[in-house]
C-alpha positions as CSV (number, residue, x, y, z in Angstrom):
1,M,-87.3,-17.0,87.6
2,S,-87.1,-17.5,83.3
3,G,-88.1,-20.0,81.0
4,R,-88.3,-20.1,77.2
5,C,-91.5,-21.5,75.5
6,F,-91.4,-22.4,71.5
7,S,-94.6,-23.8,71.3
8,W,-94.8,-20.5,69.0
9,I,-93.2,-21.7,65.7
10,P,-96.6,-23.5,64.2
11,I,-98.5,-20.1,64.5
12,A,-95.5,-17.8,64.2
13,A,-96.7,-17.4,60.5
14,A,-100.6,-16.8,60.9
15,C,-100.1,-14.3,64.0
16,L,-97.4,-12.2,61.9
17,T,-99.1,-12.1,59.1
18,A,-102.1,-10.6,61.3
19,A,-100.3,-8.4,62.9
20,L,-99.0,-6.3,59.6
21,A,-102.4,-6.6,58.1
22,L,-104.0,-3.8,61.0
23,P,-103.5,-0.4,60.2
24,A,-102.0,2.1,62.2
25,R,-103.4,4.7,64.5
26,G,-103.9,7.8,63.5
27,A,-104.9,9.8,60.2
28,G,-107.8,7.1,58.9
29,A,-107.0,5.0,61.3
30,P,-110.5,2.8,62.6
31,E,-111.2,4.2,66.4
32,P,-111.4,0.8,68.5
33,G,-115.3,-0.3,68.1
34,S,-115.2,0.5,65.1
35,T,-117.2,-1.5,61.4
36,L,-113.7,-2.6,61.4
37,Y,-112.9,-4.1,65.0
38,P,-116.7,-4.6,65.7
39,G,-116.7,-4.0,69.8
40,T,-113.1,-4.9,70.4
41,S,-111.0,-2.2,71.9
42,I,-107.5,-3.7,69.8
43,F,-105.4,-0.7,71.3
44,A,-106.4,-1.3,74.9
45,P,-102.8,-2.7,76.6
46,T,-102.2,-5.8,77.2
47,L,-100.6,-5.5,80.9
48,P,-99.5,-8.3,83.4
49,P,-101.8,-9.8,85.4
50,P,-102.3,-7.4,89.1
51,L,-101.5,-8.9,92.2
52,P,-105.0,-9.6,94.3
53,W,-105.1,-6.6,96.6
54,D,-107.4,-5.2,99.3
55,G,-105.9,-3.2,101.5
56,A,-106.7,-1.0,104.6
57,S,-106.7,2.0,102.8
58,R,-109.6,1.5,101.1
59,R,-111.7,2.8,103.9
60,L,-110.2,6.1,103.3
61,A,-112.4,6.7,100.5
62,V,-116.1,8.5,101.0
63,A,-118.8,7.0,99.0
64,P,-119.8,8.1,95.3
65,D,-122.9,9.6,96.6
66,D,-120.8,12.0,99.6
67,P,-121.7,15.3,99.0
68,W,-117.9,16.0,98.9
69,A,-116.4,12.6,97.2
70,T,-114.0,14.0,95.2
71,P,-114.9,13.8,91.0
72,C,-112.4,10.4,91.5
73,E,-114.0,9.3,94.3
74,K,-117.3,9.5,92.4
75,S,-116.2,7.3,89.8
76,G,-114.8,4.5,92.1
77,L,-111.5,5.6,91.9
78,T,-111.3,4.4,88.2
79,E,-111.4,8.0,86.7
80,T,-109.5,11.6,87.3
81,P,-111.3,14.9,86.1
82,R,-110.1,17.1,83.4
83,Y,-108.7,20.6,84.7
84,D,-111.7,22.8,84.7
85,E,-113.6,20.2,87.0
86,T,-110.4,20.0,89.2
87,V,-110.7,23.7,89.5
88,A,-114.3,23.9,90.0
89,W,-113.9,21.4,93.0
90,L,-111.0,23.2,94.5
91,E,-113.1,26.2,94.6
92,K,-116.1,24.7,96.4
93,L,-113.9,23.7,98.7
94,A,-112.3,27.0,99.4
95,G,-115.6,28.4,99.5
96,A,-116.6,26.3,102.0
97,S,-113.5,26.3,104.3
98,P,-111.9,29.6,105.5
99,E,-108.8,27.2,105.9
100,V,-108.4,26.8,102.1
101,E,-107.4,29.4,100.0
102,M,-106.4,28.9,96.0
103,L,-103.4,31.1,94.5
104,S,-102.3,31.4,91.3
105,I,-98.8,31.0,91.1
106,G,-98.2,31.6,87.2
107,T,-99.5,30.8,83.5
108,S,-99.1,28.3,81.1
109,P,-97.8,28.5,77.1
110,E,-101.5,28.2,76.7
111,G,-102.7,30.3,78.5
112,R,-104.4,28.2,81.7
113,T,-103.8,29.7,85.4
114,I,-101.1,27.1,87.6
115,W,-103.6,26.8,90.6
116,M,-101.9,26.2,94.1
117,V,-103.9,25.2,97.0
118,A,-102.6,26.6,100.7
119,V,-103.8,25.4,103.5
120,S,-104.0,26.8,106.8
121,A,-105.3,26.2,110.5
122,D,-104.5,30.3,111.0
123,R,-106.3,31.3,108.3
124,V,-103.1,33.1,106.6
125,F,-102.0,32.3,103.2
126,T,-98.8,34.5,102.5
127,P,-95.1,33.1,102.7
128,E,-94.9,35.6,105.5
129,G,-98.0,34.8,107.3
130,F,-96.8,30.9,106.9
131,R,-93.4,31.8,108.5
132,K,-95.0,33.8,111.3
133,S,-97.4,30.4,112.5
134,G,-93.9,28.7,113.4
135,K,-95.6,25.6,111.4
136,P,-93.3,24.2,109.2
137,T,-94.8,23.8,105.6
138,L,-95.1,20.5,103.8
139,Y,-95.5,21.6,99.8
140,V,-96.7,18.5,97.4
141,Q,-96.6,18.9,93.6
142,A,-98.9,16.8,91.0
143,G,-99.2,16.0,87.7
144,I,-95.3,17.8,86.5
145,H,-96.1,14.8,84.1
146,A,-99.8,14.8,83.5
147,G,-100.5,10.9,82.5
148,E,-99.2,10.4,86.3
149,I,-102.1,12.0,88.0
150,D,-102.0,10.2,90.9
151,G,-101.1,12.9,93.6
152,K,-104.3,14.9,92.3
153,D,-106.9,12.7,92.9
154,A,-105.1,11.6,96.5
155,G,-104.0,15.2,97.3
156,M,-107.8,16.6,96.7
157,M,-109.2,13.8,99.1
158,L,-106.6,14.8,101.6
159,L,-107.6,18.6,101.3
160,R,-111.5,17.6,102.2
161,D,-110.1,15.6,105.1
162,L,-107.9,18.3,106.5
163,T,-110.9,20.9,106.5
164,V,-114.7,20.0,105.4
165,R,-114.8,16.4,106.3
166,G,-112.5,17.4,109.6
167,N,-111.0,13.7,110.4
168,R,-107.5,14.8,109.6
169,A,-107.8,18.7,111.1
170,A,-105.6,17.7,114.1
171,L,-102.6,17.7,111.0
172,L,-103.0,21.3,110.7
173,R,-102.5,22.4,114.0
174,K,-98.8,21.5,113.2
175,A,-98.3,22.0,109.9
176,N,-99.2,23.9,107.1
177,L,-99.7,22.6,103.6
178,L,-99.4,23.9,99.8
179,F,-100.5,21.5,97.0
180,V,-100.5,22.3,93.3
181,P,-102.7,19.8,92.0
182,I,-101.8,19.9,88.4
183,L,-98.7,21.3,87.4
184,N,-98.4,20.5,83.5
185,V,-101.4,22.2,83.0
186,D,-101.6,22.4,79.4
187,G,-100.3,18.8,79.0
188,H,-102.8,17.6,81.5
189,E,-105.2,18.5,78.6
190,R,-104.3,16.6,75.7
191,F,-106.5,14.1,77.6
192,S,-106.7,10.7,76.5
193,P,-107.4,6.7,77.5
194,Y,-103.8,6.6,74.8
195,G,-101.7,8.8,77.2
196,R,-99.5,5.7,78.5
197,I,-99.8,2.4,77.1
198,N,-98.1,0.7,80.1
199,Q,-100.1,2.4,82.8
200,R,-103.3,0.9,84.9
201,G,-105.8,3.4,84.8
202,P,-107.2,5.9,85.0
203,K,-109.1,5.5,82.1
204,E,-107.9,9.1,80.6
205,M,-105.3,10.8,81.4
206,G,-103.3,14.0,80.3
207,W,-99.9,13.5,78.7
208,R,-95.8,13.8,79.8
209,T,-95.1,16.9,78.2
210,N,-96.1,20.5,77.8
211,A,-97.8,22.3,74.8
212,R,-94.2,22.9,73.5
213,N,-93.4,18.7,74.1
214,L,-90.4,20.2,76.8
215,N,-90.4,17.5,79.7
216,L,-90.7,20.0,82.9
217,N,-89.1,17.0,85.0
218,R,-86.1,18.0,83.2
219,D,-86.2,22.0,83.3
220,Y,-84.9,22.3,86.8
221,A,-81.3,23.7,85.9
222,K,-82.6,25.6,82.4
223,L,-85.1,27.0,83.2
224,D,-86.9,27.1,80.2
225,T,-90.7,26.8,80.7
226,P,-93.2,29.2,81.9
227,E,-94.6,26.5,84.4
228,V,-91.4,25.3,86.3
229,R,-89.9,29.4,86.6
230,A,-93.7,29.5,88.2
231,E,-92.6,26.8,90.9
232,V,-89.1,28.0,91.4
233,A,-90.6,31.3,92.2
234,M,-92.9,29.9,94.7
235,L,-90.2,27.7,96.1
236,N,-88.1,31.1,96.8
237,A,-90.7,32.9,98.5
238,W,-92.6,30.1,100.2
239,D,-89.3,27.6,101.3
240,P,-91.2,25.0,102.7
241,E,-89.6,22.5,104.8
242,L,-90.6,19.4,102.8
243,T,-91.5,19.0,99.1
244,V,-93.0,15.6,98.0
245,D,-93.3,15.3,93.9
246,V,-95.5,12.4,93.1
247,H,-95.2,10.8,90.0
248,V,-95.8,6.6,88.6
249,T,-93.1,4.8,87.7
250,D,-93.0,2.0,84.7
251,G,-90.5,-0.7,84.0
252,I,-90.3,-3.8,85.2
253,D,-93.5,-5.7,87.2
254,C,-92.6,-6.0,91.1
255,Q,-94.9,-6.2,94.3
256,Y,-94.3,-2.9,95.6
257,D,-97.1,-0.3,94.5
258,V,-95.5,2.7,96.5
259,T,-91.5,3.8,96.4
260,W,-90.1,6.4,97.1
261,G,-86.1,8.4,97.1
262,Y,-84.1,11.0,97.9
263,N,-80.1,12.1,97.0
264,G,-78.0,10.4,100.0
265,P,-75.3,11.6,102.4
266,Q,-73.0,11.8,99.3
267,A,-74.2,14.7,97.6
268,Y,-75.3,18.4,98.7
269,S,-77.6,18.2,101.7
270,P,-76.4,15.4,104.1
271,N,-78.1,16.1,106.7
272,A,-81.1,16.5,105.6
273,S,-80.7,12.9,103.7
274,A,-80.0,11.5,107.5
275,W,-83.6,13.2,108.3
276,L,-85.3,11.3,105.7
277,D,-83.6,8.4,106.5
278,A,-84.0,8.4,110.2
279,T,-87.0,10.1,110.5
280,L,-89.5,10.1,107.5
281,T,-88.5,6.3,105.7
282,P,-89.5,4.2,108.9
283,A,-93.0,5.9,109.4
284,E,-94.1,5.9,105.5
285,T,-92.8,2.1,105.1
286,H,-94.9,1.7,109.1
287,D,-98.0,3.3,107.7
288,L,-97.8,2.2,104.1
289,A,-97.9,-1.6,105.1
290,A,-100.2,-0.8,108.1
291,M,-103.1,0.2,105.2
292,G,-101.9,-2.7,102.9
293,H,-99.8,-1.6,100.6
294,V,-95.8,-2.8,99.6
295,P,-94.0,0.6,100.0
296,G,-90.6,0.1,98.7
297,P,-87.1,2.3,98.1
298,F,-87.1,3.7,94.1
299,F,-85.3,2.0,92.1
300,F,-84.6,1.7,88.0
301,A,-83.4,-2.3,86.5
302,V,-80.7,-2.4,85.7
303,D,-82.2,-4.9,82.9
304,D,-86.0,-4.7,82.5
305,D,-85.6,-8.6,81.5
306,D,-83.5,-9.5,84.0
307,I,-83.5,-8.1,87.5
308,S,-80.9,-10.8,88.7
309,R,-78.7,-7.8,87.3
310,G,-79.9,-5.6,89.9
311,V,-81.2,-2.1,90.6
312,V,-79.6,1.0,90.5
313,A,-79.8,3.6,93.6
314,W,-78.8,7.2,91.7
315,T,-77.7,10.0,92.6
316,S,-79.9,12.9,91.2
317,G,-78.9,16.0,89.2
318,P,-80.5,19.3,89.3
319,R,-82.6,18.9,86.3
320,F,-85.1,16.7,88.2
321,S,-87.0,17.8,91.0
322,D,-85.4,16.0,93.9
323,G,-81.8,16.7,92.6
324,Y,-82.9,20.3,92.2
325,G,-84.1,20.8,95.8
326,D,-81.0,18.8,97.5
327,L,-78.8,21.6,95.7
328,R,-81.2,24.2,97.5
329,H,-81.4,22.4,100.5
330,D,-85.0,22.2,100.3
331,P,-85.8,18.2,101.3
332,T,-87.4,16.6,98.5
333,V,-88.9,13.2,98.1
334,L,-89.4,11.7,94.7
335,V,-92.7,9.5,95.1
336,E,-93.2,7.2,92.2
337,T,-96.2,4.8,92.8
338,H,-96.2,1.6,90.0
339,S,-98.1,2.1,86.8
340,L,-99.4,-1.7,87.0
341,K,-100.9,-1.1,90.1
342,P,-104.8,-0.7,89.4
343,Y,-105.1,3.2,89.8
344,D,-107.5,3.0,93.2
345,R,-104.7,1.1,95.0
346,R,-102.1,4.0,93.7
347,V,-104.5,6.8,94.6
348,L,-105.1,5.5,98.1
349,G,-101.0,4.4,98.5
350,T,-100.0,8.0,97.6
351,Y,-103.0,9.3,100.2
352,V,-101.1,7.3,103.0
353,F,-97.9,8.7,102.0
354,L,-98.7,12.4,101.8
355,E,-100.5,12.0,105.2
356,T,-97.9,10.7,106.7
357,A,-95.5,13.2,105.1
358,L,-97.5,15.8,106.8
359,R,-97.8,14.1,110.7
360,V,-93.8,13.0,110.4
361,L,-93.4,17.0,109.5
362,G,-95.5,18.9,111.9
363,D,-94.0,16.3,114.9
364,N,-89.8,16.3,113.7
365,A,-90.5,19.7,112.3
366,K,-87.1,21.5,114.9
367,T,-84.9,18.4,114.1
368,L,-85.8,18.9,110.2
369,K,-85.5,22.6,110.7
370,R,-81.7,22.2,112.2
371,A,-80.5,20.0,109.4
372,I,-81.8,22.5,106.7
373,E,-80.0,25.5,108.2
374,T,-76.8,23.2,108.4
375,D,-76.9,21.9,104.9
376,R,-77.1,25.1,103.5
377,T,-73.9,26.7,105.6
378,L,-71.7,23.5,104.9
379,H,-69.7,24.9,102.0
380,R,-67.7,21.8,101.4
381,N,-64.3,23.1,99.3
382,G,-64.6,20.2,96.5
383,I,-68.2,20.6,95.1
384,P,-69.1,17.2,93.5
385,L,-70.7,17.8,89.5
386,G,-72.4,15.2,88.4
387,W,-72.3,11.1,89.7
388,R,-71.1,7.5,88.7
389,Q,-71.1,4.1,89.8
390,A,-69.3,3.4,93.0
391,E,-66.1,1.5,92.7
392,G,-65.9,-2.3,94.7
393,T,-68.8,-5.1,94.7
394,P,-72.1,-3.9,95.3
395,P,-74.2,-4.5,98.3
396,T,-77.3,-6.5,98.0
397,R,-80.8,-6.1,98.7
398,T,-83.7,-8.1,98.6
399,F,-86.5,-7.6,95.9
400,L,-90.2,-8.6,96.0
401,G,-90.1,-9.2,92.1
402,I,-92.9,-10.7,90.1
403,A,-92.1,-14.3,88.1
404,M,-91.4,-13.7,84.5
405,K,-90.2,-15.7,81.7
406,R,-89.3,-15.4,78.3
407,E,-90.9,-16.5,75.3
408,L,-89.8,-15.9,71.6
409,S,-92.0,-13.4,69.8
410,P,-93.7,-13.9,66.3
411,V,-94.3,-10.3,66.1
412,S,-90.4,-8.6,66.9
413,G,-88.8,-12.3,66.2
414,G,-86.7,-11.8,69.9
415,L,-87.3,-12.7,73.1
416,R,-90.0,-11.1,75.2
417,T,-90.7,-11.0,78.9
418,V,-94.1,-12.5,80.1
419,W,-94.9,-11.4,83.7
420,T,-96.7,-14.3,85.4
421,G,-98.3,-12.5,88.3
422,D,-96.7,-14.9,91.1
423,P,-94.8,-13.2,93.9
424,D,-91.0,-13.8,93.3
425,T,-88.6,-12.8,96.2
426,V,-84.9,-12.5,94.8
427,T,-81.5,-10.6,96.1
428,V,-79.7,-8.5,93.9
429,P,-77.1,-6.2,94.3
430,V,-77.4,-2.3,94.5
431,I,-75.5,-0.4,91.8
432,R,-74.9,2.9,93.7
433,Y,-74.0,5.7,91.7
434,T,-72.3,7.6,94.8
435,R,-69.0,8.5,93.2
436,P,-68.6,12.0,91.9
437,A,-67.6,11.8,88.3
438,A,-66.2,15.6,88.6
439,T,-65.0,17.9,91.2
440,V,-64.3,21.5,91.6
441,E,-62.6,24.1,93.9
442,R,-65.1,26.3,95.8
443,P,-63.6,30.3,93.8
444,K,-64.4,33.0,95.4
445,A,-67.0,33.8,93.0
446,W,-67.9,33.6,89.2
447,W,-68.1,36.4,87.2
448,V,-70.6,36.3,84.3
449,P,-70.6,38.7,81.4
450,A,-73.5,41.2,80.6
451,T,-73.3,39.5,77.2
452,Y,-75.4,36.6,78.5
453,P,-78.2,38.0,79.7
454,E,-80.2,35.0,79.1
455,V,-77.6,33.2,82.0
456,I,-77.6,36.4,84.3
457,E,-81.4,35.7,84.5
458,R,-81.7,31.9,84.9
459,L,-79.3,32.8,87.6
460,R,-81.4,35.4,89.4
461,L,-84.4,33.2,88.5
462,H,-83.2,30.6,91.0
463,G,-82.8,32.9,93.6
464,I,-79.0,32.6,93.3
465,R,-77.8,35.8,94.6
466,M,-75.5,38.2,93.0
467,D,-73.7,41.3,92.4
468,S,-74.0,43.5,89.4
469,L,-71.6,45.7,87.9
470,A,-72.3,49.7,87.7
471,A,-69.2,50.0,85.8
472,A,-66.5,48.4,83.8
473,K,-64.3,46.3,85.9
474,D,-60.7,44.2,85.1
475,V,-60.8,40.8,87.3
476,E,-58.0,38.1,87.6
477,V,-60.1,34.9,86.7
478,T,-59.6,31.7,85.8
479,E,-61.5,30.3,82.2
480,Y,-61.9,27.3,80.6
481,R,-60.5,26.8,77.0
482,I,-62.9,23.9,75.9
483,D,-61.0,20.8,73.9
484,E,-62.8,18.4,71.9
485,P,-65.6,20.0,71.6
486,K,-68.6,17.6,70.8
487,L,-72.4,18.5,69.6
488,D,-75.0,15.8,70.6
489,T,-76.1,14.8,66.7
490,E,-79.8,15.3,68.3
491,P,-81.8,17.6,70.5
492,F,-82.8,17.1,73.7
493,E,-85.6,18.9,75.9
494,G,-85.0,21.8,73.1
495,H,-81.6,22.1,73.1
496,V,-78.3,20.3,71.1
497,R,-76.2,19.7,74.4
498,V,-72.3,20.0,74.0
499,S,-69.8,18.5,76.0
500,G,-65.8,18.9,76.3
501,K,-62.8,19.1,77.9
502,P,-62.2,22.4,79.9
503,V,-58.5,23.6,80.4
504,P,-58.2,26.1,82.7
505,E,-56.6,29.4,82.0
506,T,-55.5,32.7,84.2
507,H,-56.7,35.5,82.4
508,T,-57.1,39.5,83.0
509,E,-60.8,40.2,81.8
510,R,-62.5,43.5,81.3
511,Y,-66.1,42.3,82.8
512,P,-68.6,45.2,81.3
513,A,-71.1,47.3,83.2
514,G,-73.6,45.3,83.8
515,S,-71.9,41.9,84.1
516,V,-72.8,40.1,87.9
517,R,-70.1,38.4,90.4
518,V,-71.8,35.0,92.2
519,P,-70.3,34.7,95.5
520,S,-69.8,31.1,96.2
521,D,-69.9,31.6,100.1
522,Q,-73.8,31.7,100.1
523,P,-77.1,29.0,100.4
524,L,-77.5,28.5,97.0
525,G,-73.5,28.2,95.8
526,D,-73.3,25.0,95.4
527,L,-76.6,24.9,92.5
528,A,-74.2,28.1,91.2
529,A,-70.7,25.8,90.8
530,V,-72.9,23.3,88.8
531,L,-74.6,25.8,87.2
532,L,-71.5,27.5,85.7
533,E,-68.9,25.1,85.8
534,P,-68.8,23.5,82.8
535,V,-67.8,19.9,83.2
536,S,-71.1,19.7,85.4
537,D,-73.9,17.5,83.4
538,D,-76.0,20.5,84.1
539,S,-74.3,23.3,83.2
540,F,-75.3,25.9,81.2
541,F,-72.2,25.3,78.7
542,Q,-73.7,21.7,77.9
543,W,-77.0,22.5,77.9
544,G,-75.9,24.7,74.6
545,F,-76.2,28.8,76.0
546,F,-72.4,28.8,74.9
547,L,-72.6,27.2,71.2
548,A,-71.1,30.0,69.3
549,I,-68.1,30.3,71.5
550,L,-67.2,26.9,69.8
551,E,-67.2,29.1,66.0
552,K,-64.1,30.2,63.8
553,T,-65.0,33.4,62.7
554,E,-62.4,34.6,60.8
555,Y,-60.4,33.1,58.0
556,V,-57.3,33.0,56.3
557,E,-56.3,32.8,52.0
558,P,-54.4,30.1,51.5
559,Y,-52.2,32.7,48.9
560,V,-51.3,34.8,52.1
561,M,-50.7,31.7,54.4
562,E,-48.4,29.7,52.2
563,P,-45.6,32.5,52.5
564,L,-46.3,33.3,55.8
565,A,-46.2,29.4,57.1
566,S,-42.8,29.1,54.5
567,R,-41.0,32.1,57.0
568,M,-42.5,30.2,60.4
569,L,-40.8,27.6,59.4
570,A,-37.8,28.6,58.4
571,E,-37.0,31.0,61.6
572,D,-38.4,28.6,64.3
573,P,-36.6,25.2,64.4
574,Q,-38.9,24.1,67.4
575,L,-42.3,24.9,65.6
576,A,-40.7,23.2,62.2
577,R,-40.3,19.9,64.6
578,A,-43.9,20.5,66.3
579,F,-44.6,20.8,62.6
580,K,-43.2,17.4,61.2
581,D,-44.3,15.6,64.0
582,S,-48.1,16.3,63.6
583,L,-47.3,14.9,60.1
584,A,-46.1,12.3,61.1
585,A,-48.8,11.3,64.0
586,D,-51.6,12.2,61.4
587,P,-52.3,10.3,58.0
588,A,-55.4,12.5,57.6
589,F,-54.1,15.9,58.5
590,A,-50.8,15.1,56.7
591,G,-53.3,14.9,53.4
592,N,-55.3,18.3,54.4
593,S,-53.7,21.3,52.9
594,R,-56.5,23.6,54.3
595,A,-56.0,21.7,57.5
596,R,-52.1,22.3,57.5
597,L,-52.6,25.8,56.7
598,R,-54.9,26.6,59.8
599,W,-51.8,24.7,61.6
600,F,-49.6,27.8,61.2
601,Y,-52.5,30.2,61.3
602,D,-53.7,29.3,64.9
603,K,-49.9,30.0,65.8
604,T,-50.3,33.5,64.9
605,P,-51.2,36.7,66.4
606,Y,-54.1,36.8,64.0
607,A,-55.7,34.0,65.4
608,D,-58.9,34.4,67.5
609,A,-57.3,34.2,71.0
610,R,-61.0,34.0,72.4
611,W,-61.9,30.8,70.4
612,R,-62.9,28.3,72.5
613,L,-62.7,30.2,75.5
614,Y,-65.7,29.8,77.9
615,P,-66.5,33.4,79.0
616,V,-67.4,32.5,83.0
617,G,-64.5,33.3,85.1
618,G,-63.8,32.1,88.5
619,E,-62.6,34.6,91.0
620,E,-59.7,32.4,93.4
């Protein structure tokens, strides 16, 4: 698979000098085609050669001059429309088709409407109407990362074929459709040919993050953004049976053009996972292959430069759409087309995936609904909180890769990977993240004090059921003292994350009016656990909502503590031994006079008994 070439040496100095002489993009840097680079586009990325492809799915696109051609089809499947052009085309479709209604689900930080298209053969466009129809609902989300916009253009083509063109209209006899063409509407309008350097088309595209530079597909647990809050409110209201979230992956080159994944049976919705394994995945695999695509399971490479080290099959957490759906017991599939495949191939493959999902859902609604209901009432005692690599020897799988070689780079001075464009089938280990990182016994309920309204608000936004106290109440609860807290050195997604070692303590706490009791025996009980148990990677604690409990807010002067410490040593031999042992065990402590006095202060009734005490209590 790999090789090395050292023929670069005679030209290395010249190449490096030329590279370093180029001005950086930004203020004062010339655009491609300027007088400095006449007739060139030096900023166009050099991507690996694409595999030849002429799949049967090409016939899904209409001619550019068709009156119902989408803007993408008018460009020959090379361009994606801007926000206003997208909305105008959808409004035209809704005006021509009584099966289509455009609904606003929210507004972005920059004031743009987040549109959802509802499609129903019964011409009913409310959550109640969808439920009364007796049909299952497929929800398709596109553009959460606005540069990864395949789902928008594929979804628009499918909408057309379900309605005004009519060649897919039969699918609506058995299922309803909800479609958000662009969730990250502000990021979408950060429109440029320089959005994703490792992606082959469209010609121009949006940006990964929203107007506040937040990644919406890291926000499902913490709910900071109006975009994801709007989507979660929609999920609570419409309760679709199946969700498909469309992305474009990157990383190593491979033969696959459409991959997808979802959490497995080890996670929170084992029955839905079994349905996806047995019913959806075989149909998708068959249909995509029949239309000339190369389907496969979603993967991360352990090493982008050496596929022989294996691929990672992970279990997604609730900051991501698929992990969040798993915790809600809302079956959610993450679709990732491959960034190095041409845009037309990716859009057409996405169309096939969405069409198949709608058909399979309509034909198998009863079994999926039973699986969902079983998962929503499956309240296991040990709740897993995060996932780690499975123990033992990993299994292997056949991987449809691309041959590569390694060459010494005159620019970086290291080895660079060169993908040859030649198919290369290999057997690789599959590193599975299926072992719980931690588990927690399910309490009867969690108590959240009224002093944390931002946490209570987010629990309500998630749709988690809770009871609010009208008057103060004393409750015996298990709380955690956070030992060894550690804050990250850099912010992540607008927060400074924190970790620590939670140590349980039993207390009788007085919860003031406005505090809430969150029962664990509810469909979203697992989600509540992952958000409220501090050892969870996506808990509100680790996202930094409780940083103030880590601060010391009372102090002691040495002139007061010196005589008090002397009396404590004289009157408590056990304390004196512990102090002596601490001095011997920690030279840094022994040499720090203030730390020594603080050691005594922390053992007095003057010390803050609530320091590092996580205020969410578990009712046993």
